[in-house]
C-alpha positions as CSV (number, residue, x, y, z in Angstrom):
1,M,0.0,0.0,0.0
2,L,1.2,3.5,-0.9
3,I,-0.3,6.9,-0.4
4,L,1.0,9.7,-2.6
5,D,0.3,13.4,-2.5
6,I,0.2,14.6,-6.1
7,N,-0.6,18.3,-6.4
8,G,-2.7,18.3,-3.3
9,M,-4.6,15.1,-4.3
10,K,-4.1,12.0,-2.1
11,V,-3.7,8.9,-4.3
12,G,-3.8,5.5,-2.8
13,I,-2.2,2.6,-4.7
14,F,-2.2,-1.2,-3.9
15,A,-1.4,-4.3,-5.9
16,V,-2.7,-7.9,-6.1
17,M,-1.7,-10.8,-8.3
18,V,-2.9,-14.3,-9.0
19,A,-2.4,-16.8,-6.2
20,M,0.7,-18.7,-7.0
21,V,0.6,-21.1,-4.0
22,T,-2.4,-21.6,-1.8
23,E,-3.2,-23.8,1.2
24,R,-5.2,-26.2,-1.2
25,M,-2.2,-26.8,-3.5
26,A,0.1,-29.8,-3.2
27,T,3.0,-27.5,-4.0
28,R,2.5,-25.6,-0.7
29,V,5.0,-27.9,1.0
30,A,7.7,-26.6,-1.3
31,S,7.0,-22.9,-0.6
32,Q,7.7,-20.7,2.3
33,F,4.9,-18.4,1.2
34,L,1.1,-18.8,0.7
35,W,-1.0,-16.4,-1.3
36,D,-4.4,-15.2,-0.2
37,D,-7.3,-14.7,-2.6
38,P,-6.6,-11.5,-4.6
39,I,-10.2,-10.2,-4.6
40,K,-10.6,-10.7,-0.8
41,T,-7.2,-9.1,-0.2
42,A,-8.2,-6.1,-2.5
43,Q,-11.4,-5.6,-0.6
44,H,-9.6,-5.4,2.7
45,L,-6.9,-3.0,1.3
46,A,-9.4,-0.8,-0.4
47,R,-11.6,-0.4,2.6
48,E,-8.6,0.5,4.7
49,L,-7.2,3.0,2.1
50,R,-10.4,4.6,0.8
51,P,-11.1,6.9,3.8
52,Q,-7.6,8.3,3.5
53,V,-7.5,9.1,-0.2
54,D,-9.2,11.1,-3.0
55,C,-8.4,8.5,-5.7
56,L,-7.8,4.8,-5.2
57,I,-5.8,2.7,-7.8
58,A,-5.4,-1.0,-7.9
59,L,-2.5,-2.5,-9.9
60,T,-3.6,-6.1,-10.7
61,H,-2.2,-9.1,-12.3
62,I,-5.3,-11.3,-12.1
63,G,-6.7,-11.1,-15.7
64,Y,-9.5,-9.2,-17.3
65,K,-12.4,-11.4,-16.2
66,K,-11.2,-11.2,-12.5
67,D,-10.7,-7.4,-12.9
68,I,-14.4,-7.2,-13.7
69,L,-15.2,-9.3,-10.7
70,L,-12.9,-7.1,-8.5
71,A,-14.7,-3.9,-9.7
72,Q,-18.0,-5.4,-8.9
73,A,-16.9,-6.6,-5.5
74,C,-15.0,-3.5,-4.6
75,P,-16.6,-0.2,-5.7
76,E,-14.2,1.7,-3.5
77,I,-11.6,1.4,-6.3
78,D,-11.5,4.3,-8.9
79,I,-9.1,2.8,-11.4
80,I,-7.8,-0.8,-12.0
81,F,-4.7,-1.1,-14.1
82,G,-4.7,-4.8,-15.0
83,G,-2.6,-7.4,-16.6
84,H,-2.1,-11.2,-16.9
85,S,-4.7,-11.9,-19.6
86,H,-2.9,-9.7,-22.3
87,T,-6.2,-7.9,-22.9
88,V,-6.0,-4.7,-25.0
89,L,-8.7,-2.2,-24.1
90,E,-8.8,0.9,-26.3
91,S,-10.8,2.8,-23.8
92,A,-11.5,2.3,-20.1
93,E,-14.2,-0.2,-19.4
94,M,-16.5,1.1,-16.7
95,V,-18.0,-1.2,-14.1
96,G,-20.1,1.0,-11.9
97,K,-17.8,3.9,-11.2
98,T,-14.6,1.9,-11.5
99,A,-12.5,2.2,-14.7
100,I,-10.7,-0.9,-15.9
101,C,-7.6,-0.2,-18.0
102,Q,-5.5,-2.8,-19.8
103,A,-2.8,-2.2,-22.4
104,G,-2.0,-5.7,-23.6
105,S,1.4,-7.4,-23.4
106,H,5.0,-7.3,-24.5
107,G,5.2,-3.5,-24.5
108,R,3.1,-3.0,-27.7
109,F,1.1,-0.2,-26.1
110,A,1.3,2.3,-23.2
111,G,-1.9,3.0,-21.5
112,V,-2.3,6.8,-20.7
113,C,-4.8,7.5,-18.1
114,T,-5.9,11.0,-16.9
115,L,-8.2,11.7,-14.0
116,T,-10.2,14.9,-14.9
117,E,-11.3,17.6,-12.4
118,T,-14.7,16.0,-12.3
119,N,-13.1,12.6,-11.3
120,S,-13.9,11.0,-14.6
121,V,-11.2,8.9,-16.3
122,K,-9.8,9.6,-19.8
123,Y,-7.9,6.6,-21.1
124,E,-6.1,5.9,-24.4
125,L,-3.6,3.6,-25.8
126,K,-0.3,4.8,-27.4
127,P,1.5,2.4,-29.7
128,L,5.2,2.0,-28.7
């Protein structure tokens, strides 16, 4: 979790990823670490951060379909910058008031996101 002050706006950022090793996996005996469910973790982090910030951003590596589920489960998030599924979104997909932004894979595009004064999201892809 991170809180930044950007020109007087408090921006909260947290990240989640796919669970690599969980308690239910046989590989758990070979790992010193276990991952929690990313959506449940995001809900906890978002509820903790939201009262402290003006804008809440989730950096995810859980895939497009799970980003949609995350936005539905966690309306406290303003913007989700997602990855894992290599999905290219030419514009932000809105789920409620949460903008989902994905710029594909392998550095083909940069996603440029601007939060306007009215707290709406302007998102576009720039080819690299």
